[in-house]
N, C-alpha and C positions, 0 to 999 in steps of 0.2 A: 870380748868376743862375741857377745850377743848383740851389742850394737852393730858391730861390723856385718853380722848376718843379716840383721833387720835392714840395714841400708842396702846391702847387695841384693837381696831379694826384692825389696820395693823398687830399686833402680831397674833391675832386669824387667820386672813386670811392667813398670811404667814405660820403659823403653820400648818394650815388645808391643804394648798397646798403642803407643803413639805411632810407631812405624806402620802397624797394620791399618790404623785408622787413616793416616795420611796416604797410604797406598789406595785404600778404598775411595777416599775423596778424590784423589787424582784420576783414578780409572773412571769413576762416575761422571766427573766434569770434562773428560777428554771428548773432543769432537774431531775426528779425522776430516782432512780436506781431500774430498774426492774429485774436485773440480780440475785440479792439476793432473791427477792421475788419469782421468778420461781422455785427455788429449794426448797422453803418452802411452797408450795401451799397447802399441807395437814395440815399444822400447822398454817396457817394464822388465826389471831384472828379477831373477828367481832367487837371488841371494838376500839374505838378512843381514843387515849391518847394525851393530851395536854401537850406540854413541856413548862415550864416556861422560858421566854427568859429574857436577861438582859436589864435593863432599860437605859443602856448607850446609845443606838442609839436614843431613844426619848429624852433623855437629850441634846444630840448634836443638834438635830433638834430644840429643845426649845431654846437653846442658840443662834443658827444661827437666828432663828426667832426674838428673843429679840434684837439682835444686829442690824438686818435689820430694825426692827420697829423703834429703836432709830434713825438711819440715816434718815428714812423717816419723823420722827417726826421733826428733825433738819432742813430738807429740806423744810418742809411745813412752819416751824416757820420763816425761813429766808425770804420767799416769802411775809409774812404777816408783 
């Protein structure tokens, strides 16, 4: 039970950290293209359209978190 708890907590912490850090990175490196919108200023819509993104980046982060949590679990188990 203790191993399961250590794995779950470390996985959740790593997953949260990687999700937040990837979001910060993507936000910091995003550069909007204003040149297209300047020519279309009369026809700009007041609606917001959300684009469905791919689940692949989230799955990659989940796999990296699970692998890291497994190694943390093994390291903690060796100490005991």
